[in-house]
C-alpha positions in Angstrom: -6.9 -10.0 22.8 -3.7 -9.6 20.9 -1.1 -7.4 22.5 -0.9 -3.9 21.0 1.8 -3.1 18.5 3.3 0.4 18.7 1.7 2.5 15.9 4.9 4.4 15.0 6.6 1.0 14.4 3.7 0.0 12.1 3.9 3.3 10.2 7.7 3.0 9.9 7.4 -0.6 8.5 4.7 0.7 6.0 7.0 3.6 4.9 9.9 1.2 4.5 7.7 -1.1 2.3 6.6 1.9 0.2 10.2 3.1 -0.2 11.1 -0.4 -1.5 8.2 -0.3 -3.9 9.3 3.1 -5.2 12.9 1.9 -5.6 11.7 -1.1 -7.6 9.6 1.2 -9.9 12.6 3.5 -10.3 14.8 0.6 -11.3 12.2 -0.7 -13.8 11.7 2.7 -15.2 15.5 3.2 -15.7 15.8 -0.2 -17.4 12.8 0.5 -19.6 14.1 4.0 -20.4 17.5 2.5 -21.5 15.8 -0.2 -23.5 13.3 2.2 -25.2 15.8 4.8 -26.2 18.7 2.4 -27.2 19.4 1.4 -30.7 16.1 0.5 -32.4 17.1 -2.7 -34.1 14.6 -5.3 -35.2 14.6 -8.3 -37.6 12.9 -6.0 -40.1 14.5 -2.5 -40.1 11.2 -1.1 -41.3 9.5 -2.3 -38.1 9.5 0.2 -35.2 9.3 -1.6 -31.8 9.4 1.6 -29.7 5.6 2.3 -29.6 4.8 -0.5 -27.1 7.9 0.4 -25.1 6.7 4.0 -24.8 3.3 2.8 -23.5 5.0 0.5 -20.9 7.4 3.2 -19.9 4.5 5.6 -19.3 2.6 3.0 -17.3 5.6 2.4 -15.0 6.0 6.2 -14.6 2.4 6.5 -13.6 2.7 3.7 -11.1 5.9 5.3 -9.7 4.1 8.7 -9.3 1.2 7.0 -7.6 3.5 5.2 -5.2 5.3 8.4 -4.4 2.0 10.1 -3.7 1.0 7.3 -1.3 4.4 7.8 0.5 3.6 11.5 1.0 0.2 10.5 2.4 1.8 7.9 4.8 4.2 10.5 6.0 1.3 12.9 6.7 -0.5 10.4 9.0 -0.6 11.2 12.7 0.0 8.0 14.6 0.7 9.7 17.9 -2.9 9.9 19.0 -5.2 7.1 20.1 -7.9 6.3 17.6 -11.4 5.2 19.0 -12.9 4.5 15.6 -11.7 3.2 12.2 -10.1 6.0 10.2 -6.8 7.0 8.7 -3.9 6.2 11.0 -5.9 3.7 13.0 -4.8 0.1 13.8 -7.8 -2.3 13.6 -7.5 -5.6 15.3 -9.9 -8.4 14.4 -9.9 -12.0 15.2 -8.4 -12.8 11.8 -6.2 -9.9 10.9 -4.5 -6.7 12.0 -5.1 -3.7 9.7 -3.4 -0.4 9.5 -5.5 2.3 7.8 -3.1 4.2 5.5 -2.3 2.9 2.0 -2.8 -0.6 0.5 0.4 -2.5 0.9 1.6 -6.0 1.2 1.7 -7.4 4.7 4.4 -6.1 7.0 5.9 -7.9 10.0 6.0 -5.8 13.1 7.0 -7.2 16.5 6.3 -10.7 15.3 2.8 -9.8 14.1 1.5 -9.5 10.5 -0.2 -6.2 9.7 -2.0 -5.4 6.4 -2.0 -1.9 5.1 -5.5 -0.8 3.9 -6.2 2.2 1.8 -9.2 4.5 2.5 -10.2 3.7 -1.1 -10.3 -0.1 -0.5 -13.7 -1.8 -0.5 -13.0 -3.4 2.9 -12.4 0.1 4.4 -15.8 1.2 3.2 -17.3 -1.6 5.3 -15.3 -0.8 8.5 -15.0 3.0 8.3 -16.2 4.8 11.5 -16.7 1.5 13.4 -15.5 1.1 17.0 -14.2 -1.7 19.2 -16.8 -4.4 19.5 -18.5 -3.6 16.2 -18.9 -6.2 13.4 -18.6 -5.9 9.7 -18.5 -8.2 6.7 -16.3 -8.3 3.6 -16.2 -11.0 0.9 -18.5 -13.3 2.9 -16.1 -13.1 5.9 -17.5 -11.8 9.2 -15.1 -9.7 11.3 -15.4 -8.5 14.9 -13.3 -5.6 15.8 -11.4 -6.5 19.0 -9.5 -3.3 19.3 -9.0 0.1 17.5 -6.2 2.3 18.5 
């Protein structure tokens, strides 16, 4: 069995990754905002190119708001208690991967191990929710055995 990674370190890495995502969205939003509301010059002065920019700016704003909401959720997770079943805040160790139940995120490196953030809305979570150490589940034709939950 893989050695346990300290849960607060996993949460800290996930929060850092979420902060980076939020910063990137803020930068993109600021750039798009400047571009959208700058001089509206086009080859044909009768052609307005702002409409598509407004839509893109709104989409980036929506993504930013979602990322900020997920950060609030991450900060609300209690990782000080030991989990015995798969649920929010749990670390799930399988023979293939280590999952942290919180929000979907790119992989994070913690103590030399790769951890994948899984949202409670993710399809894979539906297949593992409530399971315990020793249970099996399947997702995308891959079979998993839960080696540890904590």
